[in-house]
N, CA and C of each residue as an Amber inpcrd file, in Angstrom:
protein
   282
-134.3970000  39.1620000-244.2400000-133.4410000  40.1750000-244.6640000
-132.3720000  40.3130000-243.5780000-131.1460000  40.5490000-244.0010000
-130.0280000  40.7110000-243.0820000-130.2000000  41.9550000-242.2320000
-129.6150000  41.9310000-241.0280000-129.6540000  43.1160000-240.1710000
-128.5450000  44.0630000-240.5950000-128.9070000  45.3010000-240.7980000
-127.9610000  46.2910000-241.2710000-127.8540000  47.4520000-240.2890000
-126.6570000  47.9800000-240.1190000-126.4800000  49.1850000-239.3270000
-126.7890000  50.3920000-240.1970000-126.9310000  51.5460000-239.5720000
-127.1690000  52.7680000-240.3330000-125.9890000  53.0190000-241.2670000
-124.7820000  52.7620000-240.8100000-123.5920000  52.9490000-241.6390000
-123.6100000  52.0730000-242.8810000-124.0380000  50.8280000-242.7240000
-124.1280000  49.9260000-243.8720000-125.2040000  50.3870000-244.8500000
-126.3170000  50.8620000-244.3120000-127.3970000  51.3710000-245.1660000
-126.9060000  52.6020000-245.9170000-126.2150000  53.5090000-245.2030000
-125.6910000  54.7210000-245.8500000-124.7260000  54.3600000-246.9680000
-123.8310000  53.4250000-246.7230000-122.8750000  53.0160000-247.7530000
-123.5920000  52.4800000-248.9910000-124.6160000  51.6490000-248.7760000
-125.3750000  51.1070000-249.9040000-126.1070000  52.2170000-250.6510000
-126.6890000  53.1690000-249.9160000-127.4070000  54.2860000-250.5550000
-126.4290000  55.1400000-251.3820000-125.2530000  55.4300000-250.8190000
-124.2430000  56.2070000-251.5550000-123.8770000  55.4790000-252.8400000
-123.6560000  54.1790000-252.7590000-123.3060000  53.3920000-253.9500000
-124.4100000  53.4340000-254.9950000-125.6580000  53.3250000-254.5510000
-126.7940000  53.3680000-255.4730000-126.8810000  54.7360000-256.1460000
-126.7540000  55.7990000-255.3530000-126.8290000  57.1520000-255.9180000
-125.6870000  57.3640000-256.9080000-124.4850000  56.9710000-256.5290000
-123.3250000  57.1400000-257.4120000-123.5320000  56.3810000-258.7160000
-124.0450000  55.1600000-258.6150000-124.2750000  54.3510000-259.8180000
-125.3590000  54.9650000-260.7020000-126.4660000  55.3530000-260.0890000
-127.5810000  55.9060000-260.8680000-127.2320000  57.2290000-261.5260000
-126.3970000  58.0400000-260.8580000-126.0350000  59.3460000-261.3900000
-124.7030000  59.3210000-262.1360000-124.1370000  58.1100000-262.2550000
-122.8610000  57.9110000-262.9270000-121.7750000  58.8240000-262.3670000
-121.6960000  58.8380000-261.0230000-120.6910000  59.6310000-260.3200000
-119.5620000  58.7260000-259.8640000-118.3530000  59.2070000-259.9370000
-117.2020000  58.5030000-259.4000000-117.0480000  58.9220000-257.9530000
-117.2980000  57.9980000-256.9950000-117.2290000  58.3710000-255.5790000
-115.8700000  58.9040000-255.1590000-114.8170000  58.5720000-255.9160000
-113.4830000  59.0850000-255.5960000-113.3290000  60.5390000-256.0360000
-114.1550000  60.9880000-256.9510000-114.0450000  62.3540000-257.4700000
-115.1710000  63.2570000-257.0110000-116.2520000  62.6750000-256.4880000
-117.4050000  63.4530000-256.0210000-117.6390000  63.1620000-254.5480000
-117.7810000  64.2130000-253.7720000-118.0900000  64.0440000-252.3610000
-119.5940000  63.9230000-252.2040000-120.0200000  62.8000000-251.6230000
-121.4380000  62.5830000-251.3600000-121.5580000  62.4340000-249.8470000
-122.0490000  63.4930000-249.1780000-122.1850000  63.4260000-247.7340000
-123.6570000  63.5950000-247.3370000-123.9000000  63.5650000-246.0450000
-125.2790000  63.5810000-245.5190000-126.0920000  64.7720000-246.0270000
-125.4250000  65.9180000-246.2350000-126.1320000  67.1240000-246.6430000
-126.2020000  67.3150000-248.1550000-125.6300000  66.3950000-248.9080000
-125.6190000  66.5340000-250.3780000-127.0430000  66.4740000-250.9220000
-127.5090000  67.5830000-251.5220000-128.8560000  67.5680000-252.1160000
-128.8560000  66.7570000-253.4140000-129.8230000  65.8670000-253.5460000
-129.8840000  65.0350000-254.7480000-130.0810000  65.8720000-255.9910000
-130.9860000  66.8380000-255.9280000-131.3150000  67.6100000-257.1160000
-130.5680000  68.9360000-257.1450000-129.4990000  69.0390000-256.4250000
-128.6690000  70.2400000-256.4590000-127.2710000  69.8630000-256.8700000
-126.4010000  69.7180000-255.8830000-124.9940000  69.4230000-256.1370000
-124.7910000  68.1250000-256.9180000-125.6250000  67.1420000-256.6860000
-125.4260000  65.8400000-257.3450000-126.0240000  65.7980000-258.7390000
-126.8840000  66.7520000-259.0710000-127.3850000  66.8640000-260.4340000
-128.5000000  65.9130000-260.8170000-129.1990000  65.3470000-259.8430000
-130.2960000  64.4270000-260.1600000-131.5120000  65.2070000-260.6570000
-132.1840000  64.6510000-261.6630000-133.4680000  65.1950000-262.0630000
-134.5590000  64.2550000-261.5530000-135.8080000  64.5510000-261.8630000
-136.8970000  63.7510000-261.3210000-136.8460000  62.2970000-261.7820000
-136.4180000  62.0490000-263.0020000-136.2840000  60.6740000-263.4970000
-135.1700000  59.9480000-262.7480000-134.0750000  60.6520000-262.4710000
-132.9900000  60.0530000-261.6810000-133.4900000  59.6360000-260.2950000
-134.2950000  60.4970000-259.6750000-134.8250000  60.1810000-258.3450000
-135.6900000  58.9220000-258.4060000-136.4990000  58.7970000-259.4410000
-137.3330000  57.6060000-259.6000000-136.4470000  56.3600000-259.7590000
-135.3830000  56.4770000-260.5390000-134.4690000  55.3350000-260.7110000
-133.7500000  54.9970000-259.4120000-133.4060000  55.9950000-258.6180000
-132.7980000  55.7530000-257.3090000-133.7840000  55.0140000-256.4110000
-135.0430000  55.4540000-256.4160000-136.0730000  54.7920000-255.6030000
-136.2230000  53.3310000-256.0070000-136.2750000  53.0520000-257.2960000
-136.4100000  51.6730000-257.7740000-135.2250000  50.8300000-257.3070000
-134.0230000  51.3930000-257.4150000-132.8230000  50.6670000-256.9720000
-132.8430000  50.4330000-255.4650000-133.3070000  51.4230000-254.6930000
-133.4190000  51.2470000-253.2360000-134.4350000  50.1620000-252.8990000
-135.5630000  50.1690000-253.5870000-136.5890000  49.1420000-253.3630000
-136.0280000  47.7570000-253.6400000-135.3050000  47.6260000-254.7300000
-134.7120000  46.3330000-255.0840000-133.6730000  45.8990000-254.0590000
-132.8080000  46.8090000-253.6630000-131.7120000  46.4790000-252.7430000
-132.2130000  46.1100000-251.3560000-133.2050000  46.8620000-250.8540000
-133.6420000  46.6760000-249.4670000-134.9790000  45.9480000-249.3450000
-135.6000000  45.5600000-250.4440000-136.8720000  44.8520000-250.3870000
-137.9990000  45.7150000-249.8360000-137.9980000  46.9800000-250.1990000
-138.9950000  47.9250000-249.6970000-139.9520000  48.3450000-250.8070000
-141.0710000  48.9140000-250.4050000-141.9680000  49.6110000-251.3190000
-142.0360000  51.0430000-250.8140000-141.4690000  51.9500000-251.5810000
-141.4080000  53.3510000-251.1790000-142.5540000  54.0860000-251.8650000
-143.4970000  54.5370000-251.0540000-144.6850000  55.2240000-251.5690000
-144.3110000  56.6200000-252.0840000-145.0820000  57.1050000-253.0430000
-144.8080000  58.3970000-253.6650000-144.7190000  59.5360000-252.6540000
-145.5540000  59.5010000-251.6160000-145.5450000  60.6020000-250.6550000
-144.2280000  60.6910000-249.8760000-143.4480000  59.6180000-249.8590000
-142.1560000  59.6460000-249.1780000-141.0620000  60.3160000-250.0200000
-141.3250000  60.5400000-251.3010000-140.3200000  61.1430000-252.1710000
-139.9550000  62.5590000-251.7250000-140.8560000  63.2350000-251.0250000
-140.5350000  64.5700000-250.5090000-139.4050000  64.5010000-249.4880000
-139.1790000  63.3190000-248.8930000-138.0920000  63.1320000-247.9300000
-136.7510000  62.9350000-248.6100000-136.7270000  62.8670000-249.9230000
-135.5070000  62.5320000-250.6470000-134.7530000  63.7710000-251.1170000
-134.6700000  64.7920000-250.2710000-134.0150000  66.0310000-250.6670000
-132.4950000  65.9560000-250.5130000-132.0070000  65.0850000-249.6370000
-130.5590000  64.9550000-249.4380000-130.2240000  63.5010000-249.1330000
-128.9420000  63.1900000-249.2120000-128.4950000  61.8310000-248.9030000
-128.9290000  61.4320000-247.4960000-128.7090000  62.3080000-246.5250000
-129.0610000  61.9890000-245.1430000-130.5330000  61.6790000-244.9680000
-131.3980000  62.4230000-245.6700000-132.8320000  62.1760000-245.5660000
-133.2340000  60.8630000-246.2420000-132.5530000  60.5290000-247.3270000
-132.8070000  59.2380000-247.9810000-132.4140000  58.1080000-247.0230000
-131.2440000  58.2250000-246.4180000-130.7780000  57.1970000-245.4770000
-131.7500000  57.0850000-244.3070000-132.1620000  58.2240000-243.7370000
-133.0980000  58.2030000-242.6030000-134.4110000  57.5270000-242.9900000
-134.9010000  57.7950000-244.1920000-136.1490000  57.1750000-244.6480000
-135.9950000  55.6670000-244.7630000-134.8920000  55.2120000-245.3590000
-134.6580000  53.7710000-245.4970000-134.5000000  53.1220000-244.1170000
-133.7450000  53.7560000-243.2270000-133.5580000  53.2230000-241.8630000
-134.9100000  53.0790000-241.1690000-135.7380000  54.0990000-241.2510000
-137.0620000  54.0740000-240.6160000-137.9150000  52.9520000-241.2020000
-137.8960000  52.8270000-242.5200000-138.6900000  51.7740000-243.1600000
-138.1800000  50.3890000-242.7930000-136.8630000  50.2330000-242.7110000
-136.2840000  48.9380000-242.3690000-136.6120000  48.5460000-240.9290000
-136.7830000  49.5370000-240.0550000-137.0650000  49.2680000-238.6510000
-138.5640000  49.1550000-238.3700000-139.3910000  49.4590000-239.3820000
-140.8350000  49.4580000-239.2000000-141.3980000  48.0740000-238.9690000
-142.6840000  48.0180000-238.7280000-143.3320000  46.7480000-238.3950000
-143.2770000  45.7060000-239.5130000-143.1550000  46.1680000-240.7770000
-143.1260000  45.2090000-241.8810000-141.7190000  44.7810000-242.2410000
-140.7250000  45.5720000-241.8710000-139.3380000  45.2570000-242.1990000
-138.5280000  45.2430000-240.9140000-137.9160000  44.1480000-240.6010000
-137.1380000  43.9960000-239.3760000-135.6680000  43.7860000-239.7060000
-135.1040000  44.6360000-240.5540000-133.7260000  44.4200000-240.9810000
-132.7240000  45.4220000-240.4920000-133.1040000  46.3300000-239.5880000
-132.1780000  47.3690000-239.1530000-131.7910000  47.1520000-237.6950000
-130.5150000  47.3160000-237.4360000-130.0550000  47.2570000-236.0390000
-129.1220000  48.4200000-235.8020000-129.0410000  48.8540000-234.5580000
-128.1670000  49.9940000-234.2200000-126.7870000  49.5180000-233.8570000
């Protein structure tokens, strides 16, 4: 897997969230504090679809217990960064 910076991971996560929630990034502000199930309007099925898209994009397996970390964009990015840097995934660089 390619080495990605946190910024590149964040950009990919924003694109995935925008696509899954059918948001126009030019008309909707998606920042680190944006709650998925608040301002962005995601429901539980949307979150599952976001997780599937993240798994496909980054080659990860996101366990159900990690879904509690998916309260905001920043927490989703942090979770992906941590998983990418873990012992099984060596694709993150600073």
